[in-house]
N, C-alpha and C positions, 0 to 999 in steps of 0.2 A: 385925267392922267391918260396918256396914250397907251394902247395895248402893246405889251412887249411880245414880239413875235418869236423870239429865240428863247430856248431854255436857259435858265441860269446855270452857269458852269458848275460842275461838281469839284470842290477843292480836292486836290490829290497830292501825294508825295512827288517830289521832283524825280524824274526818271533816272538821273545819274545817282541818286541816293537810294531809291527803292530797289534797284537792280542788285543791291548788295545786302538786302535784308528781307525778312519774311513778314514785316509789318503790313497792315492793310494799306492797299494802294489808294483807294478812294476814302476820303476823310469824312464825308458826310456833310450835309447842309448845316449851316448855323440857323438859329431861329430866324434871323433876318432874311436869309436866303429862302428858307422854307415859306415864310409869309409872302415873300415876293413871288415865288413860283406858284403858290396856291392862288394868288390873285390873278394869274393868267387864265384860270379855269373859267369858262363861260357859263357853267351850270346849265347846259342845254336841257330843254324840255324833254327831249328824248336822248338819254345818255348812251350814245353808241359805244363808249368805252367799256361799259359793263359786259357787252356781248363778247368782248375779247378776253374776259377774265374767266379762266376755267373753274374758279370757285365762286364766281359771282359776287365779288366784293362790291358794296355800294360806294363806288368811287366818288361821285359828287358829294355824298353825305360826309365822308371822312375828310374830303378837301374843305368843305364848308366849315367843319369844326376847326381845321387848321387856321382858316381865315379869322375865326373868332378868337384864336389864341388858346383854344381848348384842346391841347395836344393829347391829354389823357382821354378825352372823349373821342378824339379821332382814332386813337389806338383801339379803344373799346369797339368802335364801329367796324374797324377792319376785322377784329377778332370774332365778330359775329359770324364771319364766313371763313376766315383763315386763321389757323392756329400757329402759323410760323411767319409772321410778318417781317421780322428782322432778317430772316433767311431769304424770303422771296424778294424783298426789296433790294437784295444784293445780287442774287444769281438768276432771277427769272428774266427771260428775254422780252421785257415789256414792249420793246420796239416792234415785235411781231405779234403782240397780244393786245392788251388794253390800249396802249399808246397808238397802235396802228389805226384805231378807229376814232381817235380824238379829232374833233372838228378843227382845232387849232392847227393841226398838221396839214390842212389843205393849203394854206397860204404861208405858213411858217413852220415852226417845230411844235410837235405835240407837247402837252403839259408833261412834266417829269413825274409821272405817277409813281414809278418805282422809287425814285429818289425821295419823294414825299412819304411813301410807305416806310422806307428805311428810317427816315428822320423821326417819325412819331414812335416807331418801335424802339429805336435807340434812346430817344428822350425818356420814354417811360421806364426802360430798363435802368436808366441812370438816376431818374428823379422821382419816380412814383413807387409807392409801396402797393404793388398789385397783390391783393389777398387771394391766394388760390386755396380753395377749400376742397376737402375730399368729397367727391361726388359719387364714387363707386359704392354700391350697396353690397354688403357682405352676403346677402341671401339672394342676389341677382343671378341670372343665367351667366354662364362662362363663355367667353370668346377668346380663342387663340389667334394671335397674329404672328405670322412668320416673316421676319424682316423688319428692321427698325429704320428704314429709309423714309423718304417723304410720304409715300403712300401708306405705309404702316403707321407712321406717327399721326397722320391726319385721320385715319380710320379709328385709331385708338382714342384720340381726343374726342371725337364725336360720340363714340360709343360710351366712353367714360362719363360724358356729360349726361347721358341718358341713364346712368347708374349701373351699367353692366360691369361684371368682373372681367377685366381685360388683362391678358398676359401676353407680352411680346417676347418672342424667341429670336434672339440675334446670334448668328453664327460666330461673329468676331468678338473680341474682348471689350469692345466699346460700342455703345449704341450710336445710331445716326446714319448707318448705311453710307451711301455715297456722300452725304454731307460731311461725314467724318473721314472717310478714306480717300475720297475722290477729288474734293475741291480744296485747293491750297489755302493755307493760312492767309496769304496776302489778298485773297478774294473773300474768304469766309472764316473769320477767327473762331476757333472752336470754344475756347474758354469764355469769350465775351458773348457769343451769339448762340452756338449750337447747344452747348451744355445747359444753359438756363432754360431753353425751350423744352428740352427733354426732362429736366428736373421739374418743370411745371406739370408735366404728365404724371410724374411720380407723386407729386403733391395731391393730384386728383385721385390717386389710388391705383394707377396703372402699375402693374408689376413688369419688370424688364429682366429677363433671364439671358445673360450674355454667355458666350462660349457654348451655345446650344445649337448644334447642327442638326436641324430636322432632316430626316432621311438617313441619318447615321445613329444618333442617340435614340430616336424614336421616329416612327412614321406618322403620316397624317392620320391613318386609321387608328394607330395607337393613341394619339392625342384625343381623338373623339371617343374611342371605345374604352380605353383604360384610364384616361385622365378626365373623362367626362366633360369635355368641352362641347357646348351645344352648337357652336358654329365656328368656322375657321376662315381666316382671310390670308391668302398667300400674297406677299409683297416682297419677293426676293430680288427684284430688280434684274439688271442685265450685267452680270459680273464675269462672264466668260469671255476672255479676250479673243479677238480675231487676229490671225496672222496672214501674211501675204503668200506663204508657201513658196518662197524663193530660196535659192541656195544661200547658206550662211546664216540662217535665222537661229541656228543652234550654237553660234559662236559665243564665247564669253564677251560680255559687253552689250548684248542685245537684251532689251527689256520689252515686255508689254507695258503699255501705259498704266494698266491696272496695278502691276507689281511696282512699277516705278513710283507712282503717286501714293500707293498704300504704304510702301516703306517710308516714304517721306512724311506724309500727312498723319497717318494713324500711328505709325511706329516711331515717329519723331526722329527720323534719320538726320534731319536738318539740325538737330541739336546733339549729334554724336560728338564726344563720348558721354555726354550727360545721360543720354538714352543709349541702350545697348545695340541698336540696329544701325549698322553702317550702310552706306550706299556708295558705290564706286562710280563716280562721274569723271570722265577724262577731260582733256583740254578742249576737244572738239566733239560736238554732239549733233547728230541728225535726228530730228523728230519727223516721222512719216505720218501725214494726215493733215487735215485742215479745219477740224472742228474745235470746239471749246476745250476738249480734253488734250488735243495737240498743243493748243496755246498754253494750257496749264503746265503741260510737261516741259515745253521749251522754256518757259519763264522760270519754272522750278529748277531746271538744269543750270540756268544762268546764275541763279541765287546760290546754288550749291558749289559754284566756283568754276564752271566751264568758261573758257576764254572766248569760244566761238560757238554759237548755236544756230542751226539751220532748221527751217521748216521746209520739208520736201512735199510738194502737193502736185497732183497730176493735172489739175485744172488751173484756170486763171484766178486772179484775185476776186473777180466778180462772183465766182462760184463758191468761194470759201464759205462753208457752213457756220463758222464761228461767229459770235456776236461781233459787230463792228468795233465796239469799244475795246474788246479783248485783242483784236487785231492791231488796233492803233496803239494800245499799251505795249504790245509785244514789239512793234516797230520802234516806239520811243525808247525802249530799253535796249535796243541794238540787235534784236533777233533778225537774221537775214532770211528772206523768203526766196526759196528756189522753186518758183512756180512753173507750171507746164513741164514738170519732170516727174518720172516715176521710177522707183527702184526696181532693178531686175536681179540684183545679187548683192550680198554683203560679203566683203572680202576679209580674210583673216591672215594673221601672220603664222609663223611656224609653231607658235605656242598655243594657237587656237583662240587668239584675241582679235577683236575687230581692228582693222587698220584702214578700211575705206568702205564706202557704199557706192555701188555702180548704178547709175541712172541712165534712162533713155529719155530723150526730149519728146514732148508731146505737142500735138495741135488739136484744136477743138473741131469736131465734126457736127453732125446733126444732133438735136436733142434726144436724150434717152428717156427711159420710163420715169425718171425723177424730174424731167422737165429741163434739166441742165444739159448743156452741149456735151456730147460724148468725147472723151479724150482718145486720140488716135496716135499710135506710135509713129515717129519719124524714123524711117529705116536708117541704120548705120550712124546713129547720132549718140551712141553711148559715150559716157564720160564718168570719171571717178571723182568723188569728193573725199578727201582725207579726213577721217573721223576715227575716234576710238570708242564711241558709244552710239548706239542706235536705239531709239524708242519707237515702237510700233503703236500708233494711235489711230487705227483705221476703223474703230468701232468694237462693239462687244455684243454678245448674245446671252441667252438664258443659260444659267447653270442647270444641267439636266438632273440633278440629284433628287429633287422632290418629285419631278415628273416620273422618273424611273422607278421610284418606290411607291407610286400611286397609280397603278396600271389602269384603273377604271376612270381616270380623269383624262379627258380628251386634250391633245395638243395638236398644233399644226406642223407643217413640214419643217419649220425653222426651230421647233422645240418650244415655242411659246404656248402658254396655257390658253385654251379656247374659253373665253368668258363673254357674257353679254356686256355690251358697251355701256349700257345705262345702269345695270345693277351689279355687275361683276360676278353673276352666278356662273359657276362652272357646270360641267356635266355630272359632277358628283354631289349628291345630296348634302346640303349644309356647308359646302365649301365654296368660297368666293375668292376671286383673284383680281388684282389690278396693278396698274403702273407698268413699269418696263417689262415685267415678266409676261405681260399680255401683249403690249403694244410694240415691244422692242424699245431700244434706248430712246428716251425723249427728254422732257424737261421736268424740273422739280415741281412746278406748279401743275402740270398735267398729271403727274403722279398723285399729287395731293387731291386733285379733282376726282381722280378715280377712287382714292381712299374714302373721300366723303360720300360719293355715290354708293360705294359698297357698304359703308356704315348705315346709310339710310335703308338699303335693301336688307341688311342683316337684322336691323331693328324690326322691320316688317315681318321677316321670316320668323324671328323669335317670338314676336307677339302672336303670330298664327300658331306656332308650336305650343305656346303656353295655353292657348284657348282650345286646343284639340281635346 
């Protein structure tokens, strides 16, 4: 049988249908497609794909299990390294990680590792009775984890497996962090995927305290001194939105992407009035930015009823930081890309509502520190786009609450916590940190990798503490 050089296509909803609903866009491989894709794997003697995985999944081993038709075994193999396979199979940028190093990609397309990971995770959720037993020991040392996003969940899972008493403190009313508030239903279904993964941690004995804002209800020091936690892991992510500081950002109808997506995803604005949170989306929406969050915001606005949605981005399509498939999905759904344009003002009407966004045309100059060509304004090229909603999606940084209430813990000039890259150790005794709060906004799998490294370091720290 000749080797298939191209990935097997992912079945997905028709663009004209999905732009009107919040159902998942990608439908997942069938068993037949999964077996066919798995058979593209060459099982290299030196599996380069593994070096691209931040949590070091044994990729050839789980694909070999798929070839054998042992989907439950494949899932078990993935879970040796990753506690969130159904999530990572959907939202991780495999094209820049494991698949980037796949030998098949030299002359054709790499094996669809992410698609296969998603397949086995979904298959087992639907067909296997995975028995999750309590692993936490009631007399074990106590670890507090602040934040229930990918880094916090990964750290909690690894520590629970080792028997530690783990308590996660989540500021919002639902666990999951960015998985719950930031990524739309059509990319990551909450009831189908996120909640079951979190419930598995509860079954292991992990406690999750929601509506618990550390830095307000209690400080890091109070958790360790008054609540007797032996170690603490900070995984609060990057939830503070950046703005452009241009005129008109205070007008009615201007959202940060954080607020826009949180209101829709976590507070279920897309199901108003069944849920009590409304969201006002006009007929024409401009989303400023070019990353995955910008694509999520634009595609969400479309599904909420906007007639026209624009992506306004100051560089060209080549420099778009969003995943290629997210860009293609947005185009298929009718999102219009206004590239090489940058907002200089948001214009309002006499009642203080957005009526237009003023942009200036850009051209690309020499590469900047990011390696991308620097956008340069073209003088006297301003023009207006008529819109009634603007979503700013140009990035986010660390919320300063914990840092400001923990003065003896070092931070950098951006407000991120300074922590050792391999262990997550901070400058404060017994306190570790990882994920976006340390690195700045990154990916789910990189945050998970940081959580796993921190769990290992916390275990070593607590063993040493016990033996003193």
